[in-house]
N, C-alpha and C positions, 0 to 999 in steps of 0.2 A: 368451653363454657357449656353449662347444662341448660338445655332449651326445651320449651314446648313449641311445636310448630302447628299453625292452623292455616289450612289452605285446601283448595279443592281442584281447580283446573290445571291445565298444562303450565300456565304462567307460574303457578305456585310450585309445581313439581320441579321446575328449573332451580328455584331458590333452595328447596329442600335438598336437592342433589348436591348443590354447591356447598351448602352448610355441612352436609354429611362428609363430603370430600375434603373439606377444610379441617376436619377433625373435631368438630363440635359434637357433644353428646346429646343426641335427640332423645329425650326421656319419654316423650309422648307426642303423638300426632293427632290432631283433631281435623276431621274432614266431614263433608256432607254425607248423609246416608246414601247407600247405593240407589241409583235411579234406573228405571226401565229405559232402554234405548234400542234402536235398530228395529227392523221389521218384525222380529219376534217379541219385541218389548221385554227382553230378558234383563235382569238386574245387572248393572255394570258398576264396578268400583271406579272411583275417581282416579285420575293419574297420580294424585298424592298418595292415596291408599295403596295403589299398586306398587309404588316405590317403597313405601314403608314396609309392606309385607315382604317384599323381596329382600329387604335388609334387616328383617327381624326387629322392627321398631313397633312398639305398642301403639295401637290405634283405637281411638274413641270416635263414635259417630252420633253424638247427641242430636236430637231433633230440635232442641232449644237449650239455651244456657240460662234462661230466666228461672230462678228458683220459685218465683211467684207467678209463673206463666202457665201455659196450657199443658206443659209436659214437665211437671216438677220432679218426678222421679228420674227422668233422663238428665235433667239439669243437676240434680243432687249427685247422681253417679259420676257425672263429669267433674263436679266440684271435688269429689273424693279422689278421683284419678289425678286431677291437676294438682291438688295439694300434695299428694304423695310423690309427685314428680320432683318437687323441691327445685324448681327451675330458677335460674338466675334471670332469665328473660323469656318472653314469649314473642315469637316472630309470626306476623300475620300477613298473608298475601292472598287476596281474592278468596276469602274463606266462605262468605255467603251468609253468616249469621251475625247479628248485632251482639256486641260484647257488653254485658252489663258491668256495673262498677266493680263488683267483686272479682271479676276476671281481670280487669285493668289493674287492680290493686294487688293481685296475688303474687306475681313474680317480683323479685327484688328490684329489678330494673324496669319493671313495667312491661308494656306491650309495644313492640316496634312494628310499624306497618310499612310494607313496600307498595307504594302507590304509583301507578303508571301515568303520571302527569307532573307538570311543573306547578305545584300548588301555589296559590289558591285557585288557579284555573283548572277547571274540570274535576271538581270534587264529585264523588258519586260513582255509579256502577259501570259506566261505559266511557271512560276517558279516552281510550284509543280511538274508538269509532267517532266520537264527537269532535276530536281534534282534527281528524281528516275531513270530516263533513264540513267543518267550519272554515277549512282552508288555512289552518295554522301552518306556519313555516317551520316550527320546531316543537318538540315535546321533550319528555324525559322521565326521570324517576325521582320521586321524593321519598326518602326514608323519614318517617314521621313518628313522633312519640304520641301514641294514641290517647285520646281523652274521650269523654262521653258524647262529643259532637260527631257530625258526619264529616270525617276527613278534616277536622279543624285543629288538630294538635300541632305542637311545635315541630318545626322542620329540623332534622338532625343532619341530613346530607342530601345534596341536590346535584344531579348531573343532567345535562341536556344533550339532545341529538337532533339533527335535522329530519324533517319529513320530506322525502323526495317526491317528485311528481308521479312516480310509479308505485309508491308505497300503497299497499292495501292494509286492512286491519290485520290480516294474516302475517304479512311480512314485517309490519311494524311491531306486532305482538312479539315476534321472535326476537327482534332486536332489543326490545324493552325488557323482556324476560331475562335475557342474558345480562343486560346492564344491571337490572335489579338484583340478580343473584350475586354478581360481583360486589355491588354496593352494600348489601346487607352483611356480607363477610367483613368488608372494610369497616362498616359502622360498629360491628361488635368488637372488632379489634381496637378501634378508637375508644369505645366505651370501657373496655378492659383496662386501658391505660389512663382513663379519666380525661380524655381529650375530645369528647363530644360536647358541643355547645348548642343547646336548644335555641332556636330562633323563632319567635312568634310569626305566624303567617301575616302577610300584609292585609290590611282591611280592604284595600282597593283591588279590583281585578277578580273578584270571586265569581265563578261560573259553575253550573251544575251539569254533570254528564248523566242525564236520565237514562235509565235502562232501555236498551233497544227492544222495540216491540215488533212482532211479525208484520203488523199492518203497515209499518214504515217501508216495507219492501216495495210496495206499489209505486212506480215512477209517476210523478206529476209532470207531464210534458209541458205545462205552462211555465215551468221554472226555467231560468237561464241554463244554457248548456254547461257552463263550468260547474254550477252547483250540482246538476244531475251527474256529471262525471265524478265529482267528489263523493257523492252518495253511493255510486256504484263501487268505488274503492273502499268506502267506509263499511259497506255491508258485505264485503268479501272476507271471510267465507260465510258469515251468517248475518242476516237471513237470506242474503242474495237479492239484489235489486231485480224487479220483475215487472212485466207489462203484458197485458192481454193483447193478442193479435188474432182477431176472429174468435174461434172457439178454443184457442190454445193460450196458455200462459208461458211466456218465454222469459228466461232469466238472462240478464245482460251482465257479463263479468268483466269485460275490458272495453275501454273506450278512450277517445280523445276528442278534444273540441276542435272545430274548424277554425282556421286562422281568422276568419271574419266573424266575430261574435256580436257585431252590432245589428245584424239583421233581425227584425222582428217578424214572427210568423203568426198568421191567423190559424192556419191548419196545423197546429202543433201536434206532434206525434206522427206526422205523415212521412213516409219514406221518400226521400228526394232522389236517391241514386243507390245502386247496388253493384258491387263488383267484388272480386276476391280480396281487395284491400280493405274493404269495410262497407258497412251499411250506414248511409248518412240519413239522419232523422232530424226533422225540424223541431226545434224547441221553442218555448215562449220567446226566448232571445237566443240567437245563434243556432249552430248546427252541431249535433253530436255524431261522431263516426264510431260505430260499434264494431269491435274486431273479435269478440269472443262471445258466443251465445250458447244457450242450452234449452232443449225442449224438456217438458215434464217427463221424468223417467229416463232421460238420456244422459249423455256425457257432455261436459264442457268442451266446446269445439271452436277452433279458429274459424273465422267466417267462411273461408274457402271450403272447409270440410262440412260446415253446417249447411251451406247452399246445395251440396250434393244430395241432401236428404230432405230439404225443406225449401220450397220455392219462395223467394221474396222478390218483390217488384216495386218500382216507383209507383206511388199513389196509394199503396196499402197503408193502413193507419194503425199505429199502436195506441192502445188505450181507448179505442173507439167502441 
């Protein structure tokens, strides 16, 4: 099948690689413009662009697709390139630009989106993080026929998988990226044989996964320990849950809740005990045992290694 592919991060690259390996003809790739990154703020190509260039696939990086928007020349050039591609379908995965109606109407079979949630739960930008943060027991991937709404299109294919107690956004991302890559190949095969049946999303159960903001990294120790533990997993690897301790900001990467979560503490954020097995911290309700930490500019370390270079003691208080 002849395709246009639109995506930017590693989640998208996994799908592009799978489509390419399955023998689909990728006529054009759309991805976000190169962004400055690293200490030198050098421009870096997206994972999708890197894959496309390595496989001699044409790439377009428009700043906008709105012909009546701020960058009409960029949108017009993209329109020309996409029309010339004569694609049967467009596959979209974490692209990062809103698709105007002319894009949705251009391919013969429209635009198919790989969305990392069980729609209509967690429409929006950060479905993986929000599912972990909310304590969902499962998640999955929905292949969706895109329309003008925000993740509101008909469902074409749905698969679920469990969220384990140890899953972080990083680990769950990799599972969902692999699942989504397999599913889009399956969906296109079904479409080719006329066996895809669009199903409208349920009206009930709609939630929105708002974009993760850096300010959310700060831990609120008045919250219950299980919620803080979930947020630590949800914000791994970005932006990383953090808390001030004296003059330093410490990132907390791994934790578990104490078996007794009914205890209510007034001195929330206070270190209750320290040993090589973990740092126990009082929360609004319950106790959090932190087992992996990081100082600013340092490496992520297991608590035993962290304590060799940074002294922690009962009575010290995070967030104070």
